C-alpha positions in Angstrom: -4.9 -32.2 -6.7 -4.8 -28.7 -4.4 -3.0 -27.8 -2.2 -4.8 -27.2 1.3 -1.9 -25.3 2.9 1.1 -22.9 0.9 4.4 -21.1 2.0 6.3 -19.0 -0.6 9.2 -17.2 -0.9 8.9 -15.9 -4.5 11.8 -13.1 -5.6 11.4 -10.1 -5.2 10.7 -7.4 -8.4 11.2 -10.2 -11.0 10.8 -9.6 -14.7 8.7 -12.0 -16.1 10.2 -10.9 -20.0 11.3 -14.9 -21.3 7.7 -16.0 -19.9 5.3 -13.6 -21.2 4.1 -15.0 -24.4 3.1 -17.9 -22.2 1.7 -15.6 -19.7 -0.5 -13.9 -21.8 -1.9 -16.7 -23.4 -3.0 -18.0 -20.2 -4.7 -15.0 -19.6 -6.6 -14.9 -22.6 -8.3 -18.3 -21.1 -10.4 -16.5 -18.9 -11.5 -18.9 -15.6 -9.4 -21.5 -17.0 -6.3 -19.6 -16.5 -4.5 -18.6 -13.9 -4.0 -15.1 -14.9 -7.0 -14.0 -16.1 -7.7 -11.7 -13.8 -4.9 -8.9 -14.5 -1.1 -8.8 -15.3 1.7 -6.6 -13.3 4.0 -4.5 -14.8 6.3 -6.7 -16.7 9.7 -5.4 -14.3 8.0 -7.3 -11.6 6.0 -10.3 -11.5 5.6 -11.0 -7.9 1.6 -10.8 -8.4 1.6 -13.4 -10.5 3.3 -16.3 -7.8 0.0 -15.1 -5.5 -2.5 -15.9 -8.6 -0.8 -19.2 -9.0 -1.1 -20.1 -5.8 -4.5 -19.2 -5.4 -5.2 -21.1 -8.4 -3.7 -24.2 -6.6 -5.6 -23.5 -3.2 -8.8 -26.0 -2.3 -12.0 -24.0 -1.2 -10.7 -24.4 2.5 -7.4 -23.1 1.8 -4.6 -20.9 3.1 -1.5 -19.0 1.6 1.3 -17.0 3.3 3.6 -15.6 0.5 6.4 -13.1 0.9 6.5 -9.9 -0.9 7.8 -6.3 -0.8 5.6 -3.4 -0.7 4.4 -2.7 -4.5 1.7 -5.4 -4.5 0.4 -3.0 -1.9 -0.2 -0.3 -4.3 1.6 -0.3 -7.7 -0.6 0.7 -10.4 -3.6 2.9 -11.2 -7.0 2.0 -10.9 -8.0 -0.4 -14.0 -4.4 -1.8 -14.5 -3.4 -4.9 -13.6 -1.9 -5.1 -10.2 -4.8 -3.1 -8.7 -7.4 -6.0 -10.4 -5.5 -8.5 -8.7 -6.2 -6.3 -5.9 -9.7 -6.5 -6.5 -10.4 -9.8 -7.6 -8.8 -11.0 -3.7 -10.5 -8.4 -2.3 -13.8 -8.8 -3.9 -13.6 -12.6 -3.3 -12.9 -11.9 0.4 -9.6 -14.2 0.2 -7.0 -11.5 1.4 -7.2 -12.1 5.6 -4.1 -10.4 6.7 -0.9 -8.4 6.1 2.0 -8.2 8.1 4.7 -6.0 7.8 8.1 -7.1 8.9 10.9 -4.5 9.8 13.7 -3.6 7.4 17.1 -5.7 6.8 15.0 -9.0 6.9 17.2 -10.5 4.3 20.3 -11.2 3.3 20.0 -9.5 -0.7 17.8 -6.8 0.5 17.3 -4.0 3.3 13.6 -2.9 2.3 10.7 -3.4 3.9 8.8 -6.7 3.4 5.1 -8.1 4.1 3.3 -11.4 4.6 0.2 -11.3 3.0 -1.9 -14.5 4.3 -5.2 -15.4 2.1 -7.8 -17.9 3.0 -10.4 -19.9 0.9 -12.3 -20.0 3.9 -12.2 -17.4 6.5 -14.6 -17.6 10.2 -17.0 -15.7 10.2 -16.0 -13.2 12.3 -13.6 -12.7 9.7 -15.4 -12.4 6.7 -15.7 -9.2 5.2 -12.2 -8.1 6.8 -8.9 -7.4 6.4 -5.8 -7.4 9.4 -2.9 -5.7 9.2 -0.4 -6.0 11.8 2.9 -3.7 11.5 4.8 -5.5 13.2 7.8 -3.5 11.8 9.7 -3.1 15.1 9.5 -7.0 15.6 12.8 -7.3 15.5 16.3 -7.8 17.0 19.5 -6.5 16.2 21.8 -9.2 15.1 25.3 -9.2 16.6 26.7 -9.7 13.2 25.2 -8.7 9.7 24.9 -11.8 7.1 24.4 -8.8 4.0 21.4 -7.0 4.5 20.1 -9.0 6.8 20.7 -7.2 10.7 17.4 -8.5 12.7 16.3 -11.3 13.8 12.3 -12.2 14.5 13.4 -13.4 17.6 10.8 -16.2 20.0 9.6 -12.8 21.3 8.4 -11.5 18.0 6.8 -14.5 17.1 4.9 -14.5 20.0 3.3 -11.2 19.4 2.7 -11.4 15.9 0.6 -14.8 16.6 -1.4 -13.5 19.8 -2.4 -10.5 17.2 -3.3 -12.5 14.8 -5.1 -15.1 16.8 -6.8 -12.2 18.8 -8.3 -10.2 15.9 -8.3 -7.2 17.9 -8.4 -3.3 16.3 -6.2 -0.8 17.3 -4.1 -2.9 19.5 -0.5 -3.1 20.6 1.3 -5.9 21.7 4.2 -6.2 23.6 6.3 -2.7 24.6 6.1 0.6 22.6 9.0 1.1 23.5 10.5 -1.4 22.6 9.6 -4.5 20.6 5.7 -4.7 19.6 3.3 -5.0 16.8 0.5 -3.2 16.4 -2.9 -4.8 15.0 -5.5 -2.5 13.0 -8.7 -4.2 11.1 -10.6 -3.0 8.5 -13.6 -4.2 6.0 -12.6 -5.0 2.6 -14.3 -2.3 0.7 -12.2 0.2 3.1 -9.3 -0.4 0.4 -11.6 0.3 -2.9 -12.3 3.8 -4.6 -13.8 5.3 -7.7 -11.6 6.8 -9.9 -13.8 9.7 -11.8 -12.1 12.0 -14.6 -14.0 16.0 -13.8 -14.2 17.7 -17.2 -15.2 21.4 -17.4 -15.4 23.3 -20.5 -13.6 24.9 -22.7 -14.9 28.6 -23.7 -14.2 30.9 -26.5 -12.9 33.9 -26.3 -15.8 36.2 -24.8 -15.2 33.5 -21.7 -18.8 31.5 -22.3 -18.7 27.5 -22.8 -17.7 26.1 -26.2 -21.0 23.9 -26.9 -21.3 20.9 -29.5 -25.2 19.8 -29.8 -26.2 21.8 -26.9 -23.6 20.2 -24.6 -20.4 22.0 -23.1 -17.0 20.5 -24.6 -14.6 19.3 -22.5 -11.0 21.6 -22.4 -8.4 18.5 -22.0 -5.6 21.1 -20.2 -8.4 21.0 -17.4 -9.2 17.5 -16.9 -8.6 15.8 -13.8 -9.0 13.2 -11.6 -10.3 12.3 -7.8 -10.1 9.2 -6.1 -13.4 8.1 -4.4 -13.8 6.1 -1.4 -16.3 3.2 -2.1 -17.9 3.8 0.8 -19.3 7.0 -0.4 -21.6 8.1 -3.3 -19.5 9.8 -5.8 -23.0 12.5 -6.3 -22.4 13.5 -3.0 -18.5 13.5 -2.9 -18.6 15.3 -6.6 -21.1 18.3 -4.8 -18.9 18.5 -1.4 -15.4 18.2 -2.6 -15.7 19.7 -6.3 -18.6 22.3 -7.3 -17.5 24.4 -4.6 -14.0 25.2 -6.6 -15.0 24.2 -9.8 -19.1 24.7 -10.2 -18.9 24.6 -14.4 -17.3 21.1 -13.7 -19.0 17.7 -14.4 -18.2 13.9 -14.3 -17.3 11.9 -17.0 -18.9 8.9 -16.4 -18.1 6.8 -18.9 -14.4 7.1 -17.8 -14.9 6.1 -14.2 -12.7 3.0 -13.1 -12.6 1.6 -10.0 -9.3 0.8 -8.2 -7.6 -1.1 -4.6 -5.0 -0.1 -2.8 -3.4 -1.2 0.4 -1.5 2.0 1.9 0.0 -0.1 5.4 2.3 3.5 6.1 -0.4 5.5 6.0 -2.7 3.3 8.3 -0.1 3.2 11.0 1.4 6.8 10.6 1.8 8.6 13.8 2.3 12.1 14.2 5.3 13.2 15.3 5.7 17.0 17.0 8.3 19.3 15.5 10.6 20.3 17.8 9.4 23.7 19.7 11.4 27.0 18.5 12.5 27.8 22.0 14.5 24.5 21.5 16.0 24.7 18.1 16.7 28.4 18.9 18.8 27.3 22.7 20.1 24.6 20.3 21.7 27.0 17.8 23.0 29.6 20.3 24.6 26.9 21.6 26.5 25.8 18.1 27.0 29.1 17.8 28.6 29.7 21.0 31.2 27.1 20.7 32.1 27.9 17.4 33.0 31.0 18.5 35.2 29.8 21.3 37.2 27.8 19.1 37.3 30.5 16.8 38.9 32.9 19.9 40.7 30.1 20.6 42.4 29.6 17.3 43.3 33.3 16.7 43.9 34.1 20.3 46.8 31.6 19.5 48.5 33.5 16.8 48.3 37.2 18.6 
């Protein structure tokens, strides 16, 4: 029987070489199998656990699964990891992602993420994904256990649960100078893009485009790609961002691919103003004066 709720903490970056034949055979079964949507890298099977869980969820099911950062962005457009993200987002099953702090687990010091998946989102969450940066929601332990230096305290849990429950965009919960989390809301389409291939022509010794059957021949050495947000019209983007700099360029639309990624670090990045030049110079002058004083004292004793 399908499960209504699933909570999973699969191994991070586990390879599936041993299971490769069985997994690839099931991927050929289309909708009858668990893995038809795409396969991750052979060295990282985390997303297989996600697909397995989704296959077991009932139509009102929810799943919370812990992963590292790789499933957020690994894989280019059209690759297995990207296609798995596309499958989840285009079915509107990704409810929220919660970033925890580093040093939360005994065996690794990397950041970890809880993916909240739902096959029956309430109307107000439909078509949207909530990202919660809870990387500042942790209390340092008095004594480490392996790599684990932080705990999620009752306060941390209360802040995260409140952020998830209130579903507010660009809202801070807690003390920005201490323990807090940050909630942002995005439309599903925000994470998608069209990867287009931009071609430019070969030119002959006279600087003229080389033609074949009346069409310019693409110069592979000048080939480039652009990631165009799904929200944008490809031709309008191309006219604005490419043609002013390469008037002879064109798009090989047969090579266009759709990709999905979730760059959480970019969404929560906060600009930190660099130290003022005057302050740097004052600090260096102080260091220089200290060194000179030490040298004078050292060599003064030798006279």
